C-alpha positions in Angstrom: 20.8 10.5 12.5 17.6 9.0 11.2 17.8 5.3 10.1 15.1 4.0 7.8 16.3 1.1 5.7 14.8 -1.9 3.8 16.5 -5.2 3.3 15.4 -7.1 0.2 16.2 -10.8 -0.1 15.2 -12.6 -3.3 14.8 -16.3 -2.6 13.6 -19.3 -4.7 10.5 -21.1 -3.5 9.2 -24.0 -5.6 11.1 -22.6 -8.6 9.6 -19.1 -8.3 11.2 -15.9 -7.0 9.9 -14.5 -3.8 10.8 -11.2 -2.3 11.2 -10.8 1.5 11.1 -7.2 2.7 12.2 -6.3 6.2 11.7 -2.7 7.3 13.7 -1.4 10.3 12.5 2.0 11.5 14.1 4.3 14.0 12.4 7.6 14.4 14.1 10.5 16.1 12.7 13.9 16.9 14.0 15.2 13.6 12.1 12.4 11.7 8.9 13.1 13.5 9.1 16.8 12.8 9.1 16.3 9.0 5.7 17.0 7.4 3.6 14.2 6.2 2.8 16.0 2.9 5.0 17.3 0.1 4.7 20.9 -1.0 6.3 20.3 -4.4 7.7 17.5 -6.5 11.2 18.9 -5.7 10.6 18.0 -2.0 10.0 14.4 -3.1 13.1 14.4 -5.3 15.2 15.6 -2.3 13.7 12.9 0.0 14.2 10.0 -2.4 17.8 11.0 -3.0 18.4 11.5 0.7 16.6 8.5 2.3 16.5 6.1 -0.7 13.1 4.8 0.5 9.7 6.4 1.0 6.5 4.7 2.1 3.4 6.7 1.2 -0.4 6.2 1.3 -2.9 7.4 -1.3 -6.6 6.6 -1.5 -6.4 3.9 1.3 -3.4 2.0 -0.3 0.2 2.0 0.8 3.1 2.2 -1.6 6.9 1.6 -1.3 9.3 3.6 -3.4 13.0 2.8 -3.3 15.9 4.4 -5.3 19.1 2.6 -5.3 21.9 2.2 -7.9 20.1 4.4 -10.4 16.9 2.3 -10.4 13.7 3.5 -8.9 11.3 0.8 -7.8 7.7 1.2 -6.8 5.1 -1.3 -5.6 2.1 -1.6 -3.5 3.0 -2.4 0.1 3.5 -6.2 0.6 2.6 -6.9 -3.1 5.8 -7.7 -5.0 3.9 -8.6 -8.1 3.0 -5.0 -8.6 6.6 -3.8 -8.7 7.6 -1.4 -11.5 11.0 0.1 -12.3 12.0 3.5 -13.6 15.4 4.8 -14.6 15.1 8.0 -12.4 12.9 9.8 -10.0 11.9 12.2 -12.7 10.8 9.3 -15.0 8.8 7.8 -12.2 7.1 11.1 -11.4 6.1 11.7 -15.0 5.1 8.1 -15.9 3.7 6.4 -12.8 0.0 6.9 -12.4 -2.6 6.4 -9.7 -6.2 6.6 -10.7 -5.2 8.0 -14.1 -3.1 10.9 -12.7 0.7 11.1 -12.8 2.6 11.0 -9.6 4.0 14.5 -10.2 0.4 15.8 -10.2 -0.5 13.8 -7.0 2.6 14.4 -5.0 1.0 17.1 -2.8 -2.0 14.8 -2.1 -0.1 11.7 -0.9 0.5 11.0 2.8 4.2 10.3 3.6 4.4 7.6 6.2 8.1 6.7 6.3 11.2 8.3 4.9 
């Protein structure tokens, strides 16, 4: 079984919230056999519901998408201040944009780094 999990800890530093993200990755042969591109938006929906976390790259920038407890969170990798929340993967795909283009229109162009 593939194990790709994130641990989020919110701590207070000097009165401000700080997020610590720890990524633990274990790749098996099955994980390595998965393609690094999505063919359709439905492939993305299946992955986010299965793995709960996806790290992808687009135009030289990495992004982290997590889906837990009916909240989808997206942020630039290691940039907690960029975090945005959506009520569902569908709302994310329709409303999150990169370079003025919705995620659902970019999904076949992103590079999937970690599931």
